[in-house]
DSSP file (Angstrom, degrees, kcal/mol; ACC not computed):
  #  RESIDUE AA STRUCTURE BP1 BP2  ACC     N-H-->O    O-->H-N    N-H-->O    O-->H-N    TCO  KAPPA ALPHA  PHI   PSI    X-CA   Y-CA   Z-CA
    1    1 A M              0   0    0      0, 0.0    27,-1.5     0, 0.0    30,-0.1   0.000 360.0 360.0 360.0 115.3    0.0    0.0    0.0
    2    2 A P        -     0   0    0      0, 0.0     2,-0.3     0, 0.0    25,-0.1   0.824 360.0 -21.2 -71.6 -28.9    1.7    3.2   -1.1
    3    3 A K  S    S-     0   0    0     24,-0.0     2,-0.3    27,-0.0    28,-0.1  -0.961  92.0 -60.9-164.6 170.8   -0.8    5.2    1.1
    4    4 A D        +     0   0    0     -2,-0.3     2,-0.3    -3,-0.1    27,-0.0  -0.498  67.3 170.8 -64.3 125.7   -4.2    5.0    2.7
    5    5 A L        -     0   0    0     -2,-0.3     2,-1.0     2,-0.1     4,-0.0  -0.937  47.2-115.1-135.7 154.8   -6.6    4.4   -0.2
    6    6 A V  S    S+     0   0    0     -2,-0.3     2,-0.3     3,-0.0    -2,-0.0  -0.859  70.4 133.9 -84.9 108.2  -10.2    3.6   -0.8
    7    7 A S        -     0   0    0     -2,-1.0     3,-0.4     1,-0.0     4,-0.2  -0.956  69.4-121.6-154.6 162.1   -9.4    0.3   -2.5
    8    8 A S  S  > S+     0   0    0     -2,-0.3     4,-2.6     1,-0.2     3,-0.3   0.395  85.3 101.1 -89.3   3.2  -10.3   -3.4   -2.6
    9    9 A S  H  > S+     0   0    0      1,-0.3     4,-2.2     2,-0.2    -1,-0.2   0.848  80.1  50.1 -61.2 -35.1   -6.8   -4.4   -1.8
   10   10 A Y  H  > S+     0   0    0     -3,-0.4     4,-2.2     2,-0.2    -1,-0.3   0.873 110.5  50.3 -70.5 -34.7   -7.7   -5.1    1.9
   11   11 A V  H  > S+     0   0    0     -3,-0.3     4,-2.2    -4,-0.2    -2,-0.2   0.926 111.2  49.0 -65.0 -44.1  -10.6   -7.2    0.8
   12   12 A E  H  X S+     0   0    0     -4,-2.6     4,-2.0     1,-0.2    -2,-0.2   0.891 110.9  49.9 -63.3 -40.0   -8.3   -9.2   -1.6
   13   13 A A  H  X S+     0   0    0     -4,-2.2     4,-2.0    -5,-0.2    -1,-0.2   0.898 111.0  49.7 -65.3 -40.2   -5.8   -9.7    1.2
   14   14 A G  H  X S+     0   0    0     -4,-2.2     4,-2.6     2,-0.2    -2,-0.2   0.870 107.8  53.7 -65.1 -36.9   -8.5  -10.9    3.5
   15   15 A Y  H  X S+     0   0    0     -4,-2.2     4,-1.9     2,-0.2    -2,-0.2   0.907 107.0  51.5 -64.0 -42.2   -9.7  -13.3    0.8
   16   16 A A  H  X>S+     0   0    0     -4,-2.0     5,-2.8     2,-0.2     4,-0.6   0.917 110.3  49.5 -60.4 -43.5   -6.2  -14.8    0.5
   17   17 A L  H ><5S+     0   0    0     -4,-2.0     3,-1.2     1,-0.2    -2,-0.2   0.936 109.9  50.8 -59.4 -46.6   -6.1  -15.3    4.3
   18   18 A A  H 3<5S+     0   0    0     -4,-2.6    -1,-0.2     1,-0.3    -2,-0.2   0.836 112.2  46.8 -62.7 -32.9   -9.5  -17.0    4.2
   19   19 A L  H 3<5S-     0   0    0     -4,-1.9    -1,-0.3    -5,-0.2    -2,-0.2   0.489 115.2-115.4 -87.1  -3.4   -8.4  -19.3    1.5
   20   20 A G  T <<5 +     0   0    0     -3,-1.2    -3,-0.2    -4,-0.6    29,-0.2   0.767  61.9 152.5  77.0  25.6   -5.1  -20.1    3.3
   21   21 A I      < -     0   0    0     -5,-2.8    -1,-0.2    -6,-0.2    -2,-0.1  -0.794  46.1-123.2 -92.7 122.2   -2.9  -18.5    0.6
   22   22 A P        -     0   0    0      0, 0.0     2,-0.3     0, 0.0    28,-0.2  -0.294  36.2-167.8 -59.2 148.3    0.4  -17.1    1.8
   23   23 A S  E     -a   50   0A   0     26,-2.0    28,-2.6    49,-0.1     2,-0.4  -0.959  24.0-148.8-141.1 158.6    0.9  -13.4    1.1
   24   24 A V  E     -a   51   0A   0     -2,-0.3     2,-0.5    26,-0.2    28,-0.2  -0.998  18.0-163.7-126.0 125.6    3.5  -10.7    1.0
   25   25 A N  E     -a   52   0A   0     26,-3.0    28,-2.5    -2,-0.4     2,-0.4  -0.950   0.7-162.6-117.6 122.9    2.4   -7.2    1.7
   26   26 A Y  E     +a   53   0A   0     -2,-0.5     2,-0.3    26,-0.2    28,-0.2  -0.839  19.2 160.7-102.4 139.7    4.5   -4.2    0.9
   27   27 A H  E     -a   54   0A   0     26,-2.3    28,-1.5    -2,-0.4     2,-0.1  -0.990  39.9-102.8-153.0 156.4    3.8   -0.8    2.5
   28   28 A Q    >   -     0   0    0    -27,-1.5     3,-2.1    -2,-0.3    28,-0.1  -0.437  42.4-105.3 -78.5 160.0    5.5    2.5    3.1
   29   29 A S  T 3  S+     0   0    0     26,-0.5    -1,-0.1     1,-0.3    27,-0.1   0.736 117.8  55.7 -62.5 -24.8    6.8    3.2    6.6
   30   30 A D  T 3  S+     0   0    0      2,-0.0     2,-0.5     0, 0.0    -1,-0.3   0.421  93.7  84.0 -89.3   3.6    4.0    5.7    7.5
   31   31 A I    <   -     0   0    0     -3,-2.1     2,-0.6   -30,-0.1    -4,-0.0  -0.911  64.8-156.0-107.7 130.3    1.3    3.1    6.7
   32   32 A R        -     0   0    0     -2,-0.5     3,-0.1     6,-0.0    -3,-0.0  -0.919  16.8-134.2-105.9 123.4    0.2    0.6    9.3
   33   33 A L        -     0   0    0     -2,-0.6     5,-0.1     1,-0.1    -6,-0.0  -0.353  35.5 -86.7 -70.6 154.3   -1.4   -2.6    8.0
   34   34 A P    >>  -     0   0    0      0, 0.0     3,-1.7     0, 0.0     4,-0.7  -0.228  47.2-100.7 -57.8 153.5   -4.6   -3.9    9.6
   35   35 A F  G >4 S+     0   0    0      1,-0.3     3,-1.2     2,-0.2    -2,-0.1   0.845 119.2  48.1 -44.7 -52.2   -4.1   -6.2   12.6
   36   36 A M  G 34 S+     0   0    0      1,-0.3    -1,-0.3     3,-0.0     4,-0.3   0.633 105.9  58.6 -74.5 -12.6   -4.6   -9.5   10.8
   37   37 A L  G <4 S+     0   0    0     -3,-1.7     2,-1.1     2,-0.1    -1,-0.3   0.549  84.1  89.8 -90.8  -7.4   -2.2   -8.6    7.9
   38   38 A R  S << S-     0   0    0     -3,-1.2    13,-0.1    -4,-0.7    -1,-0.1  -0.756 123.8 -40.5 -92.5  97.2    0.7   -8.1   10.2
   39   39 A Q  S >  S-     0   0    0     -2,-1.1     3,-2.0    11,-0.5     4,-0.3   0.927  76.7-177.4  53.4  51.8    2.4  -11.5   10.5
   40   40 A A  G >> S+     0   0    0      1,-0.3     3,-1.9    -4,-0.3     4,-0.7   0.796  70.4  66.8 -53.8 -35.8   -1.0  -13.2   10.7
   41   41 A A  G 34 S+     0   0    0      7,-0.3     3,-0.3     1,-0.3    -1,-0.3   0.746  89.8  65.3 -63.4 -22.4    0.4  -16.7   11.1
   42   42 A Q  G <4 S+     0   0    0     -3,-2.0    -1,-0.3     1,-0.2    -2,-0.2   0.704  98.8  54.7 -72.4 -16.4    1.8  -15.8   14.5
   43   43 A Y  T <4 S+     0   0    0     -3,-1.9    -1,-0.2    -4,-0.3    -2,-0.2   0.755 124.7   0.5 -87.8 -25.8   -1.8  -15.4   15.8
   44   44 A S    ><  -     0   0    0     -4,-0.7     3,-1.6    -3,-0.3    -1,-0.3  -0.944  56.8-132.2-162.3 138.0   -3.0  -18.8   14.8
   45   45 A P  T 3  S+     0   0    0      0, 0.0    -4,-0.1     0, 0.0    -3,-0.1   0.659 106.1  68.8 -66.6 -13.0   -1.6  -21.9   13.2
   46   46 A D  T 3  S+     0   0    0      2,-0.1    -5,-0.1    -5,-0.0     0, 0.0   0.655  85.6  83.3 -78.5 -15.3   -4.7  -21.9   11.0
   47   47 A F  S <  S-     0   0    0     -3,-1.6     3,-0.1    -7,-0.2    -3,-0.1  -0.642  82.0-119.3 -90.0 146.7   -3.6  -18.7    9.2
   48   48 A P        -     0   0    0      0, 0.0    -7,-0.3     0, 0.0     2,-0.2  -0.278  45.5 -75.7 -74.0 167.1   -1.2  -18.8    6.3
   49   49 A R        -     0   0    0    -29,-0.2   -26,-2.0    -9,-0.1     2,-0.4  -0.448  51.4-175.3 -61.9 134.2    2.2  -17.1    6.3
   50   50 A C  E     -a   23   0A   0    -28,-0.2   -11,-0.5    -2,-0.2     2,-0.3  -0.915   3.0-172.0-138.2 105.7    1.6  -13.4    5.9
   51   51 A K  E     -a   24   0A   0    -28,-2.6   -26,-3.0    -2,-0.4     2,-0.4  -0.706   6.2-158.2-103.0 151.7    4.8  -11.3    5.6
   52   52 A E  E     -a   25   0A   0     -2,-0.3     2,-0.4   -28,-0.2   -26,-0.2  -0.986   8.3-177.0-129.7 142.2    5.1   -7.5    5.5
   53   53 A Y  E     -a   26   0A   0    -28,-2.5   -26,-2.3    -2,-0.4     2,-0.3  -0.996  19.3-136.0-135.5 139.6    7.9   -5.4    4.2
   54   54 A E  E     -a   27   0A   0     -2,-0.4     2,-0.3   -28,-0.2   -26,-0.2  -0.692  25.1-172.7 -89.4 149.0    8.3   -1.6    4.2
   55   55 A Y        -     0   0    0    -28,-1.5   -26,-0.5    -2,-0.3     3,-0.1  -0.966  26.6-159.6-139.3 157.8    9.5    0.1    1.0
   56   56 A Q  S    S+     0   0    0      1,-0.3     2,-0.3    -2,-0.3    -1,-0.1   0.794  81.9  15.5 -99.6 -43.6   10.6    3.6    0.0
   57   57 A R  S >> S-     0   0    0      1,-0.1     3,-1.5   -29,-0.0     4,-0.9  -0.930  74.7-115.1-133.2 154.7   10.2    3.4   -3.7
   58   58 A I  H >> S+     0   0    0     -2,-0.3     4,-2.0     1,-0.3     3,-0.7   0.850 114.9  65.9 -56.2 -35.1    8.3    1.1   -6.1
   59   59 A D  H 3> S+     0   0    0      1,-0.2     4,-2.5     2,-0.2    -1,-0.3   0.820  93.5  60.4 -57.3 -31.4   11.7    0.1   -7.5
   60   60 A D  H <> S+     0   0    0     -3,-1.5     4,-2.1     2,-0.2    -1,-0.2   0.889 105.5  47.2 -63.6 -39.1   12.6   -1.5   -4.1
   61   61 A I  H <X S+     0   0    0     -4,-0.9     4,-2.6    -3,-0.7     5,-0.2   0.936 111.7  49.7 -67.3 -47.0    9.6   -3.8   -4.5
   62   62 A V  H  X S+     0   0    0     -4,-2.0     4,-2.5     1,-0.2    -2,-0.2   0.928 112.7  47.1 -58.7 -46.5   10.6   -4.8   -8.0
   63   63 A R  H  X S+     0   0    0     -4,-2.5     4,-2.7     1,-0.2     5,-0.2   0.909 111.1  52.0 -62.2 -42.9   14.2   -5.5   -7.0
   64   64 A D  H  X S+     0   0    0     -4,-2.1     4,-2.5     1,-0.2     5,-0.3   0.916 112.2  45.1 -61.1 -44.4   13.0   -7.5   -4.0
   65   65 A I  H  X S+     0   0    0     -4,-2.6     4,-2.6     2,-0.2    -1,-0.2   0.918 113.7  49.5 -66.9 -43.3   10.8   -9.7   -6.1
   66   66 A E  H  < S+     0   0    0     -4,-2.5    -2,-0.2    -5,-0.2    -1,-0.2   0.905 117.6  40.4 -61.9 -41.4   13.4  -10.2   -8.8
   67   67 A E  H  < S+     0   0    0     -4,-2.7    -2,-0.2    -5,-0.2    -1,-0.2   0.861 125.1  34.6 -76.5 -36.4   16.1  -11.1   -6.3
   68   68 A S  H >< S+     0   0    0     -4,-2.5     3,-1.9    -5,-0.2    -3,-0.2   0.795  78.2 173.7 -92.7 -30.8   13.9  -13.3   -4.0
   69   69 A G  G >< S-     0   0    0     -4,-2.6     3,-1.4    -5,-0.3    -1,-0.2  -0.287  73.6 -13.0  55.1-138.5   11.5  -14.9   -6.5
   70   70 A T  G >  S+     0   0    0      1,-0.3     3,-1.8     2,-0.1    -1,-0.3   0.630 121.0  83.0 -71.2 -12.4    9.3  -17.5   -4.8
   71   71 A S  G X  S+     0   0    0     -3,-1.9     3,-1.4     1,-0.3    -1,-0.3   0.657  70.8  81.6 -67.4 -11.6   11.5  -17.5   -1.7
   72   72 A L  G <  S+     0   0    0     -3,-1.4    -1,-0.3     1,-0.2    -2,-0.1   0.819  92.2  50.1 -56.0 -29.1    9.4  -14.5   -0.6
   73   73 A F  G <         0   0    0     -3,-1.8    -1,-0.2     1,-0.2    -2,-0.2   0.461 360.0 360.0 -92.3  -2.3    6.8  -17.0    0.6
   74   74 A D    <         0   0    0     -3,-1.4    -1,-0.2    -4,-0.2    -2,-0.1   0.468 360.0 360.0 -76.2 360.0    9.2  -19.2    2.6
């Protein structure tokens, strides 16, 4: 999330949680993710891995994905 927005992205993230799909959430440092999106798996073994990363620029996300590939979900 680059900033607080009226968007369906939180609904989509919740849907991934409900389906047990691991997720990676990127946000800028001044944005706080909703409670259940912050390392959700630590709250219950029934939740999938849900990682969060802060970024400064969109290029940081692109580089992270290119370098990490599917290991982002490990």
